N, C-alpha and C positions, 0 to 999 in steps of 0.2 A: 500523111493523112489518105493518101493513096490510095498507098498498101494496105494500109488498115482496113479499110470502108470493102477493100476487095475481097479479102479474108471475110466480111461481113456479107458481101453477095457471095460466095459461094455457101459459107453456110443456110441464109437465106434459102440460096435456090435449092440445097437438098431436104431441106426442113420442111420446102412447103409442096415440094413437086411430087411428092407420093400422092400427096390429096388430087392433084389435078390426073393421077392416073390411077386408082384406086379402080374403076374397071377394069381398064387393062391388066393392073399385078393382079387382082382376086380373079379372073377369066385365067391366065395364064399359071398360076399359082393351082387352081381348083378348091378356090374357097369361097365363100360368102363376102359381101361388099363390106358389111362390117366388121365381119374376123380379118379383112384385108385393110380395116382403119385400125388394127391394130398396131400396124406397124409403124403408125405416126404413134402410138402411146409406147410404144420401145425404144424410138427415136428419143420422145421426150422424156421417158426416166433414164437413159444415158445421161440427156442433161443434169435433169435434177441428181445422180449420182456422183459423175463426174466434178460438179463444179464443186462444191465443199471440200472433195478429196485433194483433187489436182492444185485449187487453191492454197491449200495448210502447206499442205506437202513441197511445194515449189515456191513456196514465199522467201527462201533465199536467192533463188536464181536471177540472173540479171532478168530483165524485161523483154529486150530484143531476143534472145538468146530462147528463153520462155513462147514467145509469140512464136516463134520459127518450128521449135518441139511441137507447139501442140496442130499446127498446120499441115505436120506431117502425120501424125495420129489422124487426123481428121481426113486428109488423103486414102490413109491405109484402109480405115473404115468404110468410105465410099465405093474403094475397089472389090473389098471382099462382096458388097452387096451387087456388083455384076456378077460375080461368077455363084453366086449361094445356091444350090442345088435344088433346096427344096423352100417351103414355109417357116420352117424354124430355123434354117438358115438365112434367109432375111430377118426375122425377130433378131438374131445375133447380130446382124450386117449394122443394122440399123442402132442398135444399143450400143455397138462400140464408133458406131459415126458420131453420136448423141454426144460420147465422152464428155472431149473436150471445149465441147460449144460454148458452154456459160464461163468455163474460165477463159477462154477468148476474147469474146464480149468484155469480161470484165476485168482483164490486165489491158487492151485496148482504151476500153474507156478510162479506164488512169492514166493511160500515156498520153489522149487526147488532151484531157481536164491538165495534166501538168504541162504541157506543150500551150496551152490557151491563154490568152489575153485576160485580165484581172474582169470577173464579171461576164465573161464567156464561157463558161464549162459547160454550162450544157447546151449551146448551140455546137462547141467541138466536140460534146457524146454525140448530138446529133448526129454529124459528119461521119462518123465512125460508123452507127446504126445504118447511116444512110443504106450502106451498102444491102443490107439486109430489106431494108424496102426496094433498093433499085432492082434484086431479084427477083421480088415481083412484077417490075415493068421488063424484063429483059431476059431473066435467066430462066423464071418458071414459063412463060408462056413458051419458049424459045425449046425446054426443053419437055415441057408437056408435047408441043408437035412432033418433035422429033420420038417423043417414046409412043407416040400413034403412029408414027410412022415406021420405025426400023424398033419397036421392041421397049417395053418398057426400062429395062437394061440398059440401053444406050444414053436415057437420061441420068444414071450415076455416072456411066464412062464419064458425058460429059461435066458433070465435077469436079469427078478425079481430076483434071485435065485444068480446072480451074484450081484446083488445089493444089497442084504443082507450082502452075503459075505463080500463086499468094506468097509462097515460099521462096519464090523468089525475088519477088518485088520485097518483102519485109527486109530478106538478106541484104540488099539493094540498098532501099531508101530509107530503114526507118536508123533514124542516130541510134549511138551507142545509149545513150541515157543515163551516163556517169554520174548525174545529179538527181536522179529519180531513188530514193533510197529504199530497200527490201525491207522485210522485215523477218517472222518466225511463226512456226506453225503457230506456237502460243499465244503471242499476239491474235495474230488473225483469226484463232478460234476464238478470241473475246468477242468476238461478235457476237456469237450466238448466248453470250448473258444479256445482251438488251430488249429490252421491251419493246423499242421503238422499231428496231431492225424487223422484228418477227410481223409485228401490227403492218409494217410497211412490204414487206414478202407476203404477209397473207390479203393487202388489196390488190396484188399483181396478182396473184392467184385465183382469186373468186372473181375480181373485174372481169378478168383477159380472157374469162374462157367460154364467153358467151361468145366473143370473134369466130375460136377456133370450133366454137358446135357449129357456128357456121357455114364456115371455108371447110370443114373436112368433108364436107357432104354437099360442097359447092358447083360440084359438074353435075350430080343426079337432080339437084334442085331446079337449075337451068335446065335442062333438057326435059326433065319428068314435068316439073311442075310450070315454069313458064315458056316450054313448047320454042325453048332454043336448041338449032340443031348442033349437032357437036363439032362441026368444023367452024363453029364461032364461039367455040369455048373460048381456046388459047386467047383470043379479042376482049372476050368478060375477065381474064383474070388478069390480062393488064391492064385493063379499066382498073381493078380490085390494087394491081402494083403501084399504080400512079398515087391512085388514095393514100396508100401507106407512104410514099413519098412525100406528098405533102404534109400529111398529119406528121411526121418523124420530122419537119421541117420548124413547122407552127408549134408542136410539141415543146420543141428546143427553147424557142425566143419567148413562150410563154414561161417556160421553167425559169429562166433569166431575171423574169419581168415579176411575175406573182406565184411563185411556186406552189403556194397549198391550195387559193382558192381556185389558179388552173386546175387543178390534179378535181375539184368539186365539179369545176364545168365539166371537163372531158369525161369524166366519168358519165355524167347525165345525159352528156350528149350520147355515148356509147349507150345508154338503155335506151334512148328514144330512137335511135336509127336499128338498134335491132328490131324492135317492135314495130315500127314501119316494114322494117323487110319482111316483117311474118307476112303483112297484106301485099305488100308491091310483088315478090316471088311469082304471083300469078300471072305477072306481065314481062315480057324479057326486057322493056324498055327501062320499065320504073326498076325492075327488078335489081339491073348492073346500076343505074343510076343510086340507088341507095346501097346497094354493096358498095359502090365508091366510099359513100358517107360512113359506110359502117370500119371502112378499111384505113380514112382517114382519122378517124375518132380514137380507133384501136390502139394506131400508132405512137399516134401525139401521146398518149402514156407513158412510153419507155422514157424518154430523154427525161420528165419529169421525177417519175420513180428512183432510174439509176441517179439522179443527184441527190433527191432525197437520202437516198441509202450510203451515201459517202460522207453527207453530214451527219447523220444519227451514226453512224461507225465508228468515228474518232478515229484511232490509229488499227485500226481491221479493215482498211477499206477495199482491199483484193477481194477479199472472202464475201464482205456487203454484195459487192459490183458483181459478184461472180454469180452468188445465191440471188440477186434477184433473174437471171437468166434461167433458174432452176425454178424459178416461183414463176415464169413465164409458160415455164415448161412442164410445168406442174397443172397450171391452166391451160395448155396445148393439150397433154395427156385427158385431164378430166373433160374436157371439153370435146375433146375426140369422143369418149365413153359414153357421157351423158348424152350426148346428139345420137351416136347410135344405140343406145337403150332407150329412145322417146322417137325411134323410127323403128324400129324391130318391136316395139309395143303396140305399133299401128296409128299413131298418133299425123304423119306424116313428114317431111322434109323441111315442112313451114315451123315444125315445131320446136327443133332447137333454138330456135330465134326467139323463143319468148323464154325459153329456160335461160337464154342466155341475158337476156334485158335484166330477169329476177337476179343472174348472180350479179349482174353491172350495179344493181342499186344495192345488195347485201355490201359490195367494195365499196359505196358514200356511208354505208356503215360503217365499216371498220374505221374509214378513213376519218369518219366523225370522231369516231373512241380514240385514235390515234392521236389527232388534234387536240380533245380534253385530257387526255391523258399528259402529253406535253406541256401545256398550260398550267396543268396541279404541280407536275416537278418544277417549274421553272418558279414557281408561288414557293412552294417549300422551299 
């Protein structure tokens, strides 16, 4: 479990550290901050493309060997970011680094669920995903601090080192998993024929986007709107990361006990806290406090949606579990894009939070449709 979570730590660090270094990346490459924000979208699109392709094409590969291969590819992609010569090169490197993201979390989540005790699948999945959250407590603040002092490329060098260590840890500590069955590409692609799979993915895509709309531009929001000194930004990111850790574990407990009502409650909380952030962002203390709540509520969605996908995907669980992270990264890319659009239109750095609250409400609508459709199918 530790080895699997360690991979999540590396992935979480590289996914979110770019958001904390956007001003430095923009200045170093000679582009605007909204343009630099597109490297977040490039990574997200790598996840979106890589998750279904890798999950389907590698369905027959033993799970431990696949996890090692995915982390090797992740490490190579981050190493490419260190030596990227220009803006275009960095966009390509970030896309490549994102390719193994979804498949890794999908396979790692299934391995965790396979090894879990009965009735504790979501909790086991939350342990794996906790690496992603802990990255926001330790990895992102440390990498941001290093990137501010030694240049943004040094942050990706740190991630590459974590990738190498994870490869070693998985090879040494993850069991052979001989009893865990593999499938085939045709079976995995069967997930795409299930309406409930698409509805669950839609919930993630729209319900999670608001969190990223805020977080992508959180540095400028805290400095320009809340008046926070740049030296305290790593501390604010630390608070955000603690919120994610708390949210992931709470989300796992809720998903094991009250799966569907829990999703309704969590999405409602996301909408409420994003709305609060638009007001709280004008003061550094309230901004950081509500940012914690935004992170916790958003992260709590992940275990519930992950286990819901496993349930509705039947025998195509690998692809479905991987697609969950594609959906979250569609939300990541869309959130970064829509946040940049409203900022560039002159609405200010608080506008993404209000747009995000609306998207969370839309996620509630999709969840309602999904539950009603499942009830109709059950009656038939």
